[in-house]
C-alpha positions as CSV (number, residue, x, y, z in Angstrom):
1,M,37.1,148.5,138.9
2,R,39.8,149.7,141.2
3,V,37.2,150.3,144.0
4,A,35.9,146.8,143.6
5,R,39.4,145.4,143.8
6,R,40.2,147.3,147.0
7,R,37.0,146.1,148.6
8,M,37.8,142.5,147.6
9,V,41.3,142.8,149.0
10,K,40.0,144.3,152.3
11,A,37.3,141.6,152.6
12,L,40.0,138.9,152.0
13,R,42.2,140.5,154.7
14,D,39.3,140.6,157.2
15,F,38.5,137.0,156.5
16,I,42.1,135.9,157.1
17,A,42.2,138.0,160.3
18,F,39.0,136.3,161.4
19,I,40.3,132.9,160.7
20,T,43.6,133.4,162.5
21,C,42.0,135.4,165.3
22,S,44.3,138.4,164.8
23,Q,43.5,141.8,163.5
24,E,46.0,142.9,160.8
25,K,47.1,146.5,161.2
26,E,47.3,148.5,158.0
27,V,50.7,150.2,157.5
28,V,50.2,153.8,156.5
29,E,53.3,155.4,154.9
30,P,54.0,158.9,156.1
31,S,53.8,161.7,153.6
32,E,56.3,164.6,153.2
33,K,53.5,166.8,154.6
34,D,53.5,164.7,157.8
35,V,57.3,165.1,158.1
36,D,57.0,168.8,157.5
37,E,54.5,169.2,160.3
38,L,56.6,167.2,162.8
39,V,59.8,169.2,161.9
40,S,57.9,172.4,162.4
41,L,56.6,171.3,165.8
42,C,60.2,170.5,166.8
43,M,61.4,173.9,165.6
44,K,58.6,175.8,167.4
45,W,59.0,174.0,170.7
46,K,59.9,176.3,173.6
47,R,61.1,175.3,177.1
48,S,58.8,177.9,178.7
49,S,55.6,176.4,177.3
50,G,56.5,172.8,176.2
51,S,57.1,169.5,177.8
52,V,60.6,168.0,177.6
53,A,59.2,164.5,177.4
54,K,56.9,165.5,174.6
55,L,59.9,166.9,172.7
56,A,61.8,163.7,173.1
57,K,58.8,161.7,171.8
58,M,58.5,164.0,168.8
59,L,62.1,163.5,167.9
60,V,61.7,159.7,168.2
61,S,58.6,159.8,166.1
62,L,60.4,161.9,163.4
63,R,63.2,159.4,163.3
64,D,60.9,156.4,163.0
65,M,58.9,158.2,160.3
66,I,61.9,158.9,158.0
67,A,64.1,155.9,158.8
68,A,62.8,153.6,156.1
69,E,63.4,156.0,153.2
70,V,65.8,158.6,154.5
71,E,68.5,157.9,151.9
72,E,66.2,158.0,148.9
73,R,63.5,160.4,149.9
74,Y,63.2,162.1,153.3
75,G,66.8,163.1,153.7
76,K,66.9,165.1,150.5
77,H,63.5,166.6,151.2
78,I,64.5,167.8,154.7
79,A,67.8,169.2,153.4
80,R,65.9,171.1,150.6
81,T,63.0,172.5,152.7
82,H,64.3,172.6,156.3
83,G,67.9,173.8,156.2
84,E,67.4,175.8,159.3
85,F,66.4,172.7,161.2
86,L,69.6,170.9,160.2
87,K,71.9,173.9,160.8
88,E,70.5,175.3,164.0
89,T,67.7,173.4,165.6
90,L,69.1,169.9,165.6
91,P,72.6,170.9,166.8
92,G,70.9,172.9,169.6
93,L,68.8,169.8,170.6
94,C,72.0,167.7,170.8
95,K,73.3,170.1,173.5
96,F,70.2,169.7,175.8
97,K,70.9,168.7,179.4
98,E,68.0,166.3,179.5
99,V,69.3,162.9,178.6
100,P,66.1,161.7,176.7
101,V,66.1,164.7,174.4
102,Q,69.9,164.6,173.8
103,T,69.9,160.9,173.0
104,A,66.8,161.2,170.7
105,A,68.5,164.1,168.9
106,F,71.7,162.1,168.4
107,D,69.7,159.2,167.1
108,L,67.9,161.5,164.7
109,L,71.3,162.8,163.6
110,Y,72.5,159.3,163.0
111,T,69.5,158.6,160.8
112,L,69.8,161.8,158.8
113,G,73.5,161.2,158.4
114,L,72.7,158.3,156.1
115,S,71.6,160.8,153.5
116,D,74.2,162.5,151.4
117,D,72.2,165.7,151.2
118,A,71.4,166.0,154.9
119,A,75.0,164.9,155.9
120,T,76.4,167.8,153.9
121,Y,74.4,170.3,156.1
122,L,75.2,168.4,159.4
123,A,78.9,167.6,159.0
124,T,80.3,170.9,160.3
125,T,83.3,171.6,162.5
126,D,81.0,172.5,165.5
127,M,79.0,169.3,165.0
128,F,82.2,167.2,165.0
129,K,83.4,168.9,168.2
130,L,80.0,168.4,169.8
131,C,80.0,164.7,169.0
132,V,83.5,164.2,170.3
133,T,82.7,166.1,173.5
134,S,79.5,164.2,174.1
135,A,81.3,160.9,173.5
136,K,83.3,161.6,176.7
137,S,80.1,161.9,178.7
138,K,79.7,159.8,181.8
139,N,76.3,158.8,180.6
140,K,76.8,155.8,178.4
141,L,73.6,156.4,176.4
142,I,74.8,159.8,175.3
143,S,78.3,158.5,174.6
144,V,77.0,155.7,172.4
145,A,74.5,157.9,170.6
146,A,77.1,160.6,169.8
147,T,79.7,158.1,168.5
148,A,77.0,156.3,166.5
149,A,76.1,159.7,164.8
150,L,79.7,160.1,163.8
151,T,79.7,156.7,162.0
152,T,77.1,158.0,159.5
153,L,78.3,161.6,159.2
154,V,81.8,160.6,158.0
155,N,80.5,157.9,155.6
156,H,80.4,160.2,152.6
157,E,83.1,161.4,150.2
158,D,82.7,165.1,150.9
159,T,82.2,164.8,154.6
160,R,85.2,162.4,154.9
161,Y,87.6,165.0,153.6
162,S,86.2,167.8,155.8
163,A,86.4,165.6,158.9
164,S,90.0,164.7,158.1
165,D,90.8,168.4,157.6
166,E,89.3,169.2,161.0
167,G,91.5,166.6,162.7
168,L,88.6,164.2,163.6
169,D,90.9,161.2,163.0
170,K,93.2,162.4,165.9
171,S,90.2,163.0,168.2
172,V,88.8,159.5,167.4
173,T,92.1,157.9,168.0
174,N,92.3,159.5,171.4
175,L,88.8,158.3,172.2
176,I,89.8,154.7,171.2
177,N,92.7,154.9,173.7
178,D,90.5,156.4,176.4
179,S,90.1,153.7,179.1
180,A,87.0,155.3,180.5
181,L,85.0,154.9,177.2
182,G,82.5,152.1,177.1
183,V,82.7,149.1,174.8
184,R,79.9,150.1,172.4
185,A,81.2,153.7,172.1
186,K,84.8,152.4,171.4
187,R,83.4,150.1,168.7
188,N,81.7,153.1,167.1
189,C,85.0,155.0,167.2
190,V,86.7,152.1,165.5
191,V,84.0,152.2,162.8
192,V,84.5,156.0,162.4
193,F,88.2,155.6,162.0
194,A,87.8,152.8,159.4
195,R,85.3,154.9,157.4
196,L,87.6,157.9,157.5
197,A,90.3,155.8,156.1
198,D,88.1,154.5,153.3
199,D,89.7,157.0,150.9
200,P,93.3,156.1,150.0
201,E,94.5,159.8,150.2
202,V,92.9,160.2,153.6
203,A,94.3,156.8,154.8
204,S,97.8,157.9,153.7
205,L,97.5,161.0,155.8
206,M,96.2,159.1,158.8
207,S,98.8,156.4,158.6
208,A,101.6,159.0,158.7
209,K,100.4,160.2,162.1
210,N,102.1,158.0,164.7
211,P,101.8,154.7,162.8
212,E,103.3,152.5,165.5
213,Q,100.7,153.6,168.0
214,L,97.9,153.1,165.5
215,L,99.1,149.6,164.7
216,K,99.4,148.7,168.4
217,T,96.0,150.1,169.2
218,F,94.1,148.2,166.5
219,L,96.0,144.9,167.0
220,D,95.2,145.1,170.7
221,F,91.5,145.3,169.7
222,V,91.9,142.3,167.5
223,D,93.6,140.2,170.2
224,K,91.8,141.3,173.4
225,T,88.2,142.2,172.4
226,N,85.4,139.6,172.7
227,D,83.2,141.4,170.2
228,T,83.6,140.0,166.7
229,D,82.2,143.1,165.1
230,T,84.7,145.4,166.8
231,E,87.5,143.0,165.8
232,K,86.3,143.1,162.2
233,W,86.3,146.9,162.0
234,A,89.8,147.0,163.7
235,L,91.1,144.8,161.0
236,I,89.4,146.8,158.3
237,S,91.1,149.9,159.7
238,I,94.5,148.1,159.5
239,A,93.6,147.1,155.9
240,R,92.9,150.6,154.8
241,L,96.0,152.0,156.5
242,A,98.0,149.2,154.8
243,L,97.3,150.9,151.5
244,N,100.3,153.1,152.5
245,D,103.6,151.3,151.8
246,E,105.3,152.7,154.8
247,F,102.6,151.3,157.1
248,S,102.6,147.9,155.5
249,D,106.5,147.9,155.8
250,L,106.1,148.6,159.5
251,M,103.7,145.6,159.9
252,A,106.3,143.4,158.2
253,K,109.1,144.8,160.3
254,K,107.2,144.2,163.6
255,G,106.5,140.6,162.5
256,H,102.7,140.8,162.3
257,I,102.2,139.1,158.9
258,P,102.1,135.5,160.3
259,H,99.4,136.5,162.8
260,I,97.3,138.1,160.0
261,F,97.6,134.9,157.9
262,E,96.5,132.9,160.9
263,L,93.4,135.1,161.3
264,S,92.7,134.8,157.5
265,R,92.3,131.0,158.0
266,D,89.8,131.4,160.9
267,K,86.4,129.8,160.7
268,I,84.6,133.0,161.6
269,P,83.7,134.7,158.3
270,A,83.9,138.3,159.5
271,R,87.4,137.8,160.9
272,K,88.5,135.8,157.9
273,L,87.2,138.4,155.4
274,A,88.8,141.4,157.2
275,A,92.2,139.6,157.6
276,A,92.2,138.6,153.9
277,L,91.5,142.3,153.0
278,V,94.6,143.3,155.0
279,I,96.7,140.8,153.0
280,A,95.2,141.9,149.7
281,N,96.0,145.6,150.4
282,M,99.5,144.7,151.6
283,A,100.1,143.0,148.2
284,R,100.1,146.5,146.6
285,N,103.5,147.0,148.3
286,K,106.1,145.5,145.8
287,N,108.6,144.9,148.6
288,L,106.2,142.5,150.4
289,R,104.8,140.4,147.5
290,E,107.4,137.7,147.7
291,M,107.0,137.4,151.5
292,L,103.2,137.1,151.1
293,V,103.6,134.5,148.4
294,K,105.9,132.5,150.8
295,Y,103.0,132.5,153.3
296,R,100.8,131.0,150.5
297,A,98.8,134.2,149.8
298,I,97.9,133.0,146.3
299,Q,96.5,129.7,147.6
300,L,94.5,131.7,150.2
301,F,92.9,133.9,147.6
302,C,92.2,130.9,145.3
303,T,90.5,129.1,148.2
304,I,88.2,131.9,149.2
305,A,87.4,132.7,145.6
306,M,85.9,129.2,145.0
307,N,82.9,129.8,147.2
308,T,79.4,128.6,146.2
309,S,77.5,130.3,149.0
310,E,75.1,133.2,148.1
311,R,75.5,135.0,151.4
312,V,76.5,138.7,151.1
313,D,79.7,138.3,153.1
314,M,80.7,135.4,150.9
315,A,80.4,137.6,147.8
316,E,82.6,140.0,149.6
317,M,85.1,137.2,150.1
318,Q,85.3,136.8,146.3
319,L,85.8,140.6,145.9
320,V,88.8,140.4,148.3
321,A,90.1,137.3,146.5
322,A,90.0,139.0,143.1
323,L,91.7,142.1,144.5
324,G,94.4,140.1,146.1
325,L,95.2,138.1,142.9
326,K,95.2,141.3,140.9
327,N,97.7,143.0,143.3
328,L,99.9,139.9,143.6
329,A,100.1,139.3,139.8
330,S,102.5,142.2,139.3
331,N,105.5,140.6,137.5
332,F,106.4,137.8,135.2
333,E,107.4,135.3,137.9
334,L,104.4,135.9,140.1
335,R,101.9,135.7,137.2
336,A,103.5,132.4,136.1
337,L,103.3,131.0,139.7
338,A,99.7,132.2,140.1
339,G,98.7,130.4,136.8
340,K,100.1,127.2,138.2
341,T,98.5,127.4,141.6
342,G,94.8,127.6,140.7
343,A,94.4,131.4,140.0
344,I,93.0,130.7,136.5
345,A,90.2,128.4,137.6
346,A,89.4,130.8,140.5
347,C,89.0,133.8,138.2
348,I,86.9,131.8,135.7
349,F,84.7,130.7,138.6
350,M,84.3,134.3,139.8
351,M,83.4,135.5,136.3
352,K,80.3,133.2,136.5
353,S,79.1,134.9,139.7
354,Q,75.7,136.5,139.8
355,Q,77.2,139.7,141.4
356,A,78.3,142.2,138.8
357,E,80.9,143.7,141.1
358,V,82.5,140.2,141.6
359,Q,82.7,139.8,137.8
360,R,84.3,143.2,137.4
361,Y,87.0,142.6,140.0
362,A,87.6,139.1,138.5
363,A,88.0,140.7,135.0
364,L,90.7,143.1,136.5
365,A,92.5,140.1,138.0
366,I,92.3,138.3,134.6
367,A,93.8,141.4,132.9
368,E,96.9,141.2,135.2
369,L,97.3,137.5,135.0
370,A,96.9,137.4,131.1
371,L,100.0,139.5,130.7
372,Y,101.8,136.2,131.0
373,E,100.9,134.7,127.6
374,P,100.5,131.0,128.7
375,N,98.0,132.2,131.3
376,G,96.0,134.0,128.6
377,V,95.9,130.8,126.4
378,K,94.6,128.8,129.4
379,F,92.0,131.4,130.1
380,C,90.6,131.2,126.6
381,K,90.7,127.4,126.6
382,G,88.7,127.6,129.8
383,G,86.0,129.6,128.1
384,V,86.5,132.9,129.8
385,L,85.9,135.0,126.7
386,K,82.1,134.5,126.6
387,W,81.8,135.6,130.2
388,I,84.0,138.7,129.6
389,I,81.9,139.5,126.5
390,R,78.7,139.2,128.6
391,L,80.2,141.6,131.2
392,A,81.1,144.1,128.4
393,R,77.5,144.1,127.3
394,S,76.1,144.9,130.7
395,G,75.9,148.6,130.0
396,D,77.8,149.6,133.2
397,V,80.7,151.9,132.5
398,R,83.0,150.3,135.1
399,S,82.2,146.9,133.8
400,E,83.0,148.0,130.2
401,T,86.4,149.3,131.4
402,A,87.3,146.1,133.2
403,A,86.1,143.9,130.3
404,I,88.0,145.8,127.6
405,T,91.1,145.8,129.7
406,A,90.9,142.1,130.1
407,L,90.2,141.5,126.4
408,S,93.2,143.7,125.4
409,N,95.6,141.6,127.5
410,L,94.0,138.3,126.5
411,L,94.1,139.0,122.7
412,M,97.9,139.5,122.5
413,S,98.4,136.0,121.2
414,P,97.2,134.9,117.7
415,E,95.6,131.8,119.1
416,N,93.4,133.8,121.4
417,Q,92.5,136.2,118.6
418,Q,91.2,133.3,116.5
419,T,89.2,132.1,119.5
420,M,87.7,135.6,119.9
421,I,86.8,135.7,116.2
422,A,85.1,132.3,116.6
423,E,83.1,133.6,119.6
424,D,81.8,136.4,117.4
425,G,83.5,138.9,119.6
426,T,84.4,141.3,116.7
427,K,80.9,142.7,116.7
428,L,81.2,143.5,120.5
429,V,84.5,145.2,120.0
430,D,83.1,147.3,117.2
431,F,80.2,148.2,119.4
432,L,82.5,149.3,122.2
433,T,84.3,151.7,119.8
434,N,81.3,154.0,120.3
435,S,81.5,153.9,124.1
436,R,81.1,157.2,126.0
437,N,84.2,156.3,127.9
438,P,87.2,157.6,125.9
439,R,89.6,155.0,127.3
440,V,87.2,152.1,126.4
441,A,86.7,153.5,122.9
442,H,90.4,153.9,122.3
443,I,91.3,150.3,123.5
444,A,88.3,148.9,121.5
445,K,89.6,150.6,118.3
446,T,93.1,149.1,118.9
447,L,91.6,145.7,119.4
448,L,89.4,146.0,116.3
449,K,92.5,146.6,114.2
450,R,94.2,143.6,115.8
451,L,91.3,141.3,115.1
452,R,91.0,142.6,111.5
453,I,94.7,141.9,110.9
454,A,94.2,138.4,112.4
455,K,91.3,137.8,109.9
456,L,93.5,139.0,107.0
457,R,96.4,136.8,108.3
458,T,94.0,133.8,108.4
459,A,92.7,134.6,104.9
460,C,96.3,134.9,103.5
461,K,97.2,131.6,105.1
462,F,94.1,129.9,103.6
463,A,94.9,131.4,100.1
464,A,98.5,130.1,100.4
465,R,97.3,126.7,101.3
466,L,94.9,126.7,98.3
467,K,97.7,127.7,96.0
468,A,100.0,125.0,97.3
469,T,97.3,122.4,96.9
470,G,96.7,123.5,93.4
471,N,100.3,123.4,92.4
472,A,100.6,119.9,93.9
473,L,97.7,118.7,91.8
474,I,99.1,120.3,88.7
475,E,102.4,118.5,89.3
476,Q,100.5,115.2,89.6
477,G,98.9,115.9,86.1
478,V,95.5,116.8,87.4
479,T,93.8,119.6,85.3
480,I,92.0,122.0,87.5
481,G,88.8,123.7,86.3
482,E,88.2,121.3,83.3
483,P,86.5,117.9,83.1
484,D,88.6,114.8,82.7
485,S,89.1,113.4,79.2
486,G,87.1,110.3,80.0
487,E,84.0,112.4,80.7
488,S,81.6,113.3,78.0
């Protein structure tokens, strides 16, 4: 049956190719055995007996072979079976004098760096030094390839820490300030810096090293570069450094906040997104929140949250909006102000998103805003509970945590507790008491007690009303529980 089906499919393809006068090429996926053979050929190559051009072609072929599935399949396979190739052969190829081989080796290094397993082998002190040295090469191809390899090597949690310990951030900063470096290589260096600063602890260490020079460098990129992508990564670098209060205080002191707000209202999505992220991260600093609110930060986040586009960068806009609202809603006055300026409608809108991550961030924002009780009542009247309940049932641990935190803050008022009971949310809370996450289970048990007390309170009120009604009827001479005398 399968053979007949294959023949039928092949015949149909041949017929279509005949009709369109084009011969369709069958795509053959490389096997792990093919990868092993090519890796072995690269390892066995010798200058005395082999062609340099052939070696460059083999490296290019290997990169093309593994590129599609390097993160899920080939990177892990090569790390498991060809550790010597990653530790010795590939670093040696990156030192070749011949430009085609060196660029091909760095391109392969870039591709393998996408894999967590392979990057762990490759992200060594010697490799970082080699990439930095090669980045200073007069040959632009080598410079771009070496800096591109760094962008993937540092994009992992383990390698990010090791790179910071080895002082790669200082080397990259020097490269960014190097006037002899090409535009593409500088862009790669900005990306490397931004990815190094992706971790808050690493960003804090990096921002402590000459913060004024860092701020000036990246703002110069924003103002002077014609490349939107470079500008975006420069702003992302500033955003990650702004997680440190001292750095964000410096930005306010130097008077850069109005300029950042101007960029956040730009028509170019990449520029707008990155600038909004800077503002969202600055909102973590309690000393700057009132200043940001004066520049209409709440209205900015509410505007970018109400976005109906399904583009990926538009979903990221909503993530930034939810993060910004969460960070700004830090005290009684700001929560009340946010509730009056559209934050409630924006959060409910984001809870209806198709992106689970957007829903999770929106739930965290709701958790902060609901600490002001009138906001919590408005949220429940707006129908947010059913969306939070749906998020809690998603099965994702992080979504569970965000949902139960939002529910805990929403259900502080008796009115919202009754709404939750009417939405049949008691069963969900009971289910979450068995969560593997201890924090979720603990909060769920507390909520379950709160809801049961609310039920008992409602039952007591109902019983009291029945008793009052009965007493009133008795006073009127109506006999309860017995037929009237006129009935037979």
